[in-house]
N, C-alpha and C positions, 0 to 999 in steps of 0.2 A: 415953523422950522420943524414942529411934530409931524406936521402933515406929510411935508417934504420927505422927512425920514420914513414915514408910511407907506408913501409910495415907493421909495428906492426898496425898500424891504419887500414891498409886494412884487417888483418887477426882479429882483433878485431870486426870489421864491420860484415866480415864474419861469425864469431862464432854468434854473436848477432842475425844476420840475421836469421842463422840456427836454433836457439833456439827458434826466434818468428816463425819459419815456423812449428817448430815441436809443439808449442804451439797451433797454428793455426790448426792442425790436429789431436787435440786431439778430441774423439769421445765425445758428450755429454752425461752426466750421471745423468738420472732422479732419485729422491728419492721419486717418489710418485708411489706406485704398480698399483694401481688402474686404473687411466688414462692411465698410460703407458700400462698395459694389456690390455683395451680396445680398444686403439689404434692398437696395434700389433695384434688384433684379426681379423683385416680385412686382414692381412697379415702373416696368422698361419703357412702357410707351409715356411716361409723365415726363415734364420738363423737371430739371434738378432745381432745387431751391434757389430763388433768385433769378431765374433765367426766363427767357421768352414773355417778358412784360410788354406787349405790344402798343401799351400806352406810355411806355417809358420815354422821359424827354432828357436827350444828353444836355448834361450841364456845361457851364463855361470852363470848369475846372477839367470835366473830362469829356470834351465834345464829339470823341469817335466812340461808337459803340465797339464792344469786346464780341467776337465769334469765336465760340469754342468747337475745335473741331478734334472729335474722337478719334483712338486709334483702331488697330484691326483686331477683330472681334469685340469692339465696344459699341456703344451706342450712347445718346446723350445723358441718360441716367447713370448709367454704371461709371461713366469717365469723368463725370464733373460734380460729384457729390462736394469735392473741397472748393474748387476754384469759380463755380456758379456763386455759392452765396460769398465768397471771401471778395470777390469784384464788385457784388451787390452792396455789400456794406461798406465798400470803400467808393461808393457813388458811382458807379460804371452802371449802363444800360448793358445787359448781358444777353447773348443769345446763343444756343446750342442746337445743332440739328442732329440726325441719325442719317448716314448716307450709306451706300452702297449695300443695300440689303438685299438678299437673293432668295428668291422664290424655289430656287433649285436646291438650295442647300439642305441637308438632312437635319430633322429634329434633334436639338433645340433651336437649331440657327435658323430656322426658316423665318424669313422676315422679320427676325428679332434682332439679333447681332449684326452690325455694319462693317465696311470697309471689305466686303468680299467680292464685289464686283470689280471690274477693270478701274483703275485709277481715273483714267480720262473720263470715264462716264460719271464717276463720283464728283469730279471736277464741275461737271455741268449742273449737279444737283447744288453743289456750292455757289456755283455764280447765280442760279435763281434765287438760293436764299438769301445771298448777300444783296442781291437786288431789292429784296424784300424788305431787309434790314433798313437799307437806306432810304426807302420809299416812306416807311412807317416813323421813321425817326426823324428825317429831315437832312440826316448828316452827308458829309460830303464822301468820306472814306470810313473804313473800319479798322480796329487793330484786330490781328488774327493770334490766336493763342492754338496751338496744335500738340498732339501728343503721338509718338510713333508714326504710324501712316500719315496721320493728321498734321504731320510735319513737311511731308513731300507734296501731297495731294495739293493743297492750297498753291503751292507754287507753280504747278502745272496750270491752274487757274490764272495765276497770275501773268504768266511767261507767255501761254498759248490761247487763252481764250479771253484776252482783255482786261483781265482783273487787277492789272497792274496800279491802274488809275485810281483805283478805290481800295488800294491797302496801304496804310502807314506804316505802322509797326507791326513786325512779324516775329511772334515768340516762338520758339520750338522747345518742348520736352521731350529729352531721347530721341533726337533727329538722327536720319540715315541720310546724309546728303551724299555719301559715296557707296550706298546701299549696304546690304548685309550677307555675310555668309554663314547665316545660322545653320548649324546642322550640317555645314558643307554642303548645302543644296547649290550654292554658285560652283563649287567645284565640281558637284555629280553633274550640273549641267554642260560646264567645259568637257568633262569626261566622256560623257555618253555623246556628246555632238563629235567628239574625236573618232567614235565608232559608228558615226554616220547618223545617231538619232537627231532628228530637227525638231521635235516637239518641245514643249515648255514643261516646266513643273506645274503649271496651272491645267494642263492636259493631263497630267499625272494624278493630280488633287480633284480634279472636275471643274466644271464652269462655275460652281459656287466659291471657289477660291483663285479666281481670276486674278486677283491683285498679287497673289502669292509670290510668283517668279518675277514679277514687276520690281519688287523691292530687292532683289538679290544683286549682288555686286555685277557689274557689267552686263545686266540686262539692257535689251534695247530700249525700254523704257528710261533707264537710269541715263544710259547715253545721251538720249534725247532730252531729259531734264537738264543734263550737264551740258548742253551744247553751247559753244562760244567759251568753253572752259571752266564754266561757272553755273551754278543753279540761281546764282544771284540775279534780280532785276533791277534794273537801275531805278529809283525813286523810292525804293522799300528799304525801310531800316532793319536788319535782320538780327536775331539774338538768339543763341543756342544754349541750353542747358544739358550737359550731360552729367552721367555717374559712371564711375569706373567698374561699378557692380553689373552693368546692363548685361543682362542674360539673353537678350533678343538681338540686339544690335551689335554684329560683332564684325570687326572691333568696336569699342565703344567710341572711339576716336574718329569712327565714321561720320559722327554727329559734328564735328569740328570743320568749319570751313573757313579757309583764308578770305579776307575781305568781310568778314561778319563778325560780332562781337561773340566770343566764345567763352562759358563759364563752365567749370567742373564742380560738380557740388562738394568734394571731398577738399577742394582747395579752400573751402571755408569752414569745414568740419569735420575732421577725420573721423569723428563718432557717428557718422552719417553712413549708414551701410544701404539706403535706398537703392532700388535696383529698376528694372524697366516700368514696372507697374507703380509700386510706391513713389516715384518720382512726380506722379502726377497727385499727390498729395503730400509731397514733401514740404517741410517748413522753410528750409533752406533755399528751394527754388521757388517758394513763393512769394518769399520777401525780393528774391532777384528780380520774377515776374513783376511785383509791385513798384519796384524801384526802377525796371525798365519802362514800364507804360507811365511812369509819372516822375520824372527824373529829377523834377524840382523839388519834391518832398521826400528824398531818400530816407532809409532807415537802417539802421544797423541789420546785419543778416545773423539771426539768431544760430547757434550752434547747441545741440543736445543729442543724446542718443537716438537714432532712429534705426529701427529695424527692417529688414526685408519684408515686403508686401504689407506689413501691419502697422508699421510706424512706431508710436510709442509717445 
């Protein structure tokens, strides 16, 4: 009897020790976008914590790798300091790329920040990256988590480059499915067109900002993406997470699309003042993402004071 108790005690201690070790091996997850992005900026070419482990084997619980797609003027390091470790800690194989870098961009943007080239070109880069992820992991499909420009670029890949068969869940932070009229750019384009100007805002800003006018409301790119009456592609499960305080997607409701699941951060927490950038580190959005990727194990969405840019 004593020997049996000793064995049970030893087993219990082993299990407890293993649990503590696992807890200690958890990656830190910051919920402050600006500070984390600035710190990551010194190491822009490095992978965010937890991402791009090319030896990661998807588990039965999470068989689909998650591909993180950053926004305009972002990159894999600055954009994903929260979600890369968060998803890794929750058992996912996580991958992130930097796309749309421009050699024509002025310093400090030259070949550093992404999302600058035409979205169609960036979508080709994503196609190549997803193919690599699938080959390395043996998975049949991936889940997409995108922010800002990274919410529409993967849809071009899905709709026009054969990507639909490789995407299961598609989660968007601060999406712009109807385009944006930031600083009146869409209105300016319409007005200049009325006076005979046939160029685009990308021509005004230069080739290094070729994606800029594509995301404006009513642009040829947005019209093509919405061809057939919707940007949605059959077979993909879409989820959108928007914030009322989005300063770049104008209006913020551009991210709300009929036929998709739509969530507004402030419907869950009135004390959450996250805007376009902080939503990539926001605790409310983070829990919605986790619940969406793993609906069988949902947890309550937290509510606490969250400040613009810096969280809290």
